[in-house]
C-alpha positions as CSV (number, residue, x, y, z in Angstrom):
1,M,43.1,39.4,-29.3
2,G,46.3,41.2,-30.0
3,M,44.8,43.2,-32.9
4,K,42.3,45.9,-33.5
5,V,38.7,44.9,-34.2
6,A,38.9,46.1,-37.8
7,S,42.0,43.9,-38.4
8,F,40.2,40.9,-36.8
9,M,37.1,41.4,-38.9
10,A,39.2,41.8,-42.1
11,L,41.1,38.5,-41.3
12,K,37.7,36.8,-40.7
13,D,36.3,38.1,-44.0
14,L,39.5,37.0,-45.8
15,L,39.3,33.5,-44.4
16,E,35.6,33.3,-45.1
17,D,36.2,34.3,-48.7
18,H,38.6,31.3,-49.0
19,G,36.2,28.8,-47.4
20,A,37.2,28.9,-43.7
21,P,35.9,29.3,-41.1
22,Y,32.2,28.7,-41.4
23,D,29.4,28.9,-38.9
24,W,28.2,25.9,-37.0
25,K,24.8,25.6,-35.3
26,H,26.0,27.1,-32.0
27,V,29.5,28.5,-32.8
28,T,29.9,31.4,-35.2
29,S,32.9,31.8,-37.4
30,T,33.9,34.9,-35.5
31,E,34.0,32.9,-32.2
32,K,36.0,30.1,-33.9
33,L,38.6,32.5,-35.1
34,G,38.7,34.2,-31.7
35,I,39.3,30.8,-30.0
36,L,42.2,30.0,-32.4
37,L,43.8,33.5,-32.0
38,Y,43.4,33.5,-28.2
39,M,45.1,30.1,-28.0
40,L,47.9,31.2,-30.3
41,I,48.5,34.5,-28.3
42,T,48.2,33.1,-24.8
43,G,49.3,29.5,-25.2
44,L,46.5,28.4,-22.9
45,S,45.5,24.7,-22.7
46,N,42.3,23.2,-24.0
47,R,40.9,23.1,-20.5
48,K,41.6,26.9,-19.9
49,L,40.0,27.7,-23.3
50,Q,36.9,25.6,-22.3
51,Q,36.6,27.8,-19.2
52,R,37.2,31.1,-21.1
53,F,34.8,30.4,-23.9
54,Q,32.3,28.2,-22.1
55,R,32.6,25.4,-24.7
56,S,33.2,21.7,-24.4
57,A,36.7,20.1,-24.9
58,S,35.6,18.6,-28.2
59,T,34.3,21.9,-29.5
60,I,37.6,23.6,-28.7
61,S,39.7,20.8,-30.1
62,I,37.6,20.5,-33.3
63,T,37.6,24.2,-33.8
64,I,41.3,24.6,-33.5
65,N,42.2,21.6,-35.6
66,Q,39.7,22.5,-38.3
67,L,40.9,26.1,-38.6
68,V,44.5,25.1,-38.7
69,K,43.8,22.5,-41.3
70,D,41.7,24.8,-43.4
71,I,44.3,27.6,-43.3
72,T,47.4,25.4,-43.9
73,S,45.7,23.5,-46.8
74,N,44.6,26.6,-48.7
75,R,47.3,27.2,-51.3
76,V,46.0,30.7,-52.2
77,L,46.4,31.9,-48.6
78,I,49.8,30.3,-48.2
79,Q,51.1,31.8,-51.5
80,K,49.7,35.2,-50.7
81,F,51.1,35.5,-47.1
82,I,54.0,33.1,-46.7
83,T,57.2,33.5,-48.6
84,L,59.9,30.9,-48.0
85,P,63.5,32.0,-48.3
86,A,65.7,30.6,-51.1
87,H,67.7,27.6,-50.2
88,D,71.0,29.4,-50.6
89,A,69.8,32.6,-48.8
90,G,71.6,31.9,-45.5
91,T,70.7,33.4,-42.2
92,P,69.3,37.0,-42.5
93,D,71.5,39.8,-41.1
94,E,68.6,40.8,-38.7
95,I,69.0,37.4,-37.0
96,K,72.8,37.2,-37.2
97,S,73.4,40.6,-35.6
98,N,70.7,40.4,-32.9
99,S,71.8,38.8,-29.6
100,K,68.2,38.1,-28.8
101,F,68.3,35.2,-31.3
102,S,71.8,34.0,-30.4
103,P,70.9,31.3,-27.9
104,Y,68.6,29.6,-30.4
105,F,70.9,29.6,-33.4
106,D,74.4,29.2,-31.8
107,N,75.9,25.7,-32.2
108,C,73.0,24.3,-34.3
109,I,75.2,23.5,-37.3
110,G,73.2,21.1,-39.6
111,S,69.9,21.1,-37.7
112,A,68.2,23.5,-40.1
113,H,69.9,21.7,-43.0
114,N,68.4,18.3,-41.9
115,G,64.9,19.8,-42.2
116,R,65.6,21.1,-45.6
117,L,67.0,17.8,-46.8
118,W,64.0,16.0,-45.6
119,D,61.5,18.4,-47.1
120,K,63.4,18.3,-50.5
121,A,63.4,14.5,-50.5
122,R,59.7,14.4,-49.7
123,S,58.7,17.1,-52.2
124,S,60.7,15.4,-55.0
125,S,59.1,12.1,-54.3
126,L,62.3,10.3,-53.4
127,K,61.7,6.6,-54.0
128,I,63.3,4.1,-51.6
129,P,63.3,0.5,-52.8
130,D,61.6,-2.1,-50.7
131,G,63.8,-3.5,-48.0
132,K,66.0,-0.4,-48.0
133,W,66.1,2.5,-45.6
134,L,67.6,6.0,-45.2
135,L,69.9,6.4,-42.3
136,G,69.5,9.7,-40.5
137,D,70.8,11.3,-37.4
138,A,68.6,12.6,-34.5
139,G,67.6,15.6,-36.6
140,F,65.5,13.6,-38.9
141,P,61.9,12.4,-38.1
142,L,61.2,8.8,-37.5
143,S,59.3,7.3,-40.4
144,E,58.8,4.0,-42.2
145,S,61.7,4.9,-44.6
146,C,64.2,6.7,-42.3
147,L,66.0,5.0,-39.5
148,V,67.2,7.3,-36.7
149,P,69.0,6.6,-33.5
150,Y,67.4,6.5,-30.1
151,R,66.3,9.8,-28.6
152,A,69.3,11.9,-27.3
153,T,71.8,9.7,-29.2
154,E,73.3,11.3,-32.2
155,Y,75.8,8.6,-33.2
156,H,76.5,5.0,-32.3
157,L,80.3,5.2,-32.5
158,K,80.9,2.4,-30.0
159,D,79.1,0.0,-32.4
160,W,81.8,0.6,-35.0
161,E,84.9,0.2,-32.9
């Protein structure tokens, strides 16, 4: 599983203390956590997980979706283990100076900024009047209130000539 048995059991106990995962009739919380971790570590498809754990497609799917939902919706766990950087923190030196990350962060000016803008607008309950929309580039998600260009098109400059 990519971790020692003691670490796995401590993680299971921690999650159970916060309400997830819980046993089903035929699937224990230990197996459910094992399925999720195995999928995260190996990247295997649902079908391969069915074969590995001898469970149905729906059991695998429900198990993974339930655990991810339970973990991500638990504010206590999130606040305890996940710390978001400050908005003005910039790129950490460990990433800037490491050539391993270079292909992923070179020439991506604005792409991370788009995500932060969208998150800030959503978290501050930005109200958009009826009949009005936000205009975004391809970095923004398509939604009822944000118009974005077609996939692989960043700007429609020809429309304005």
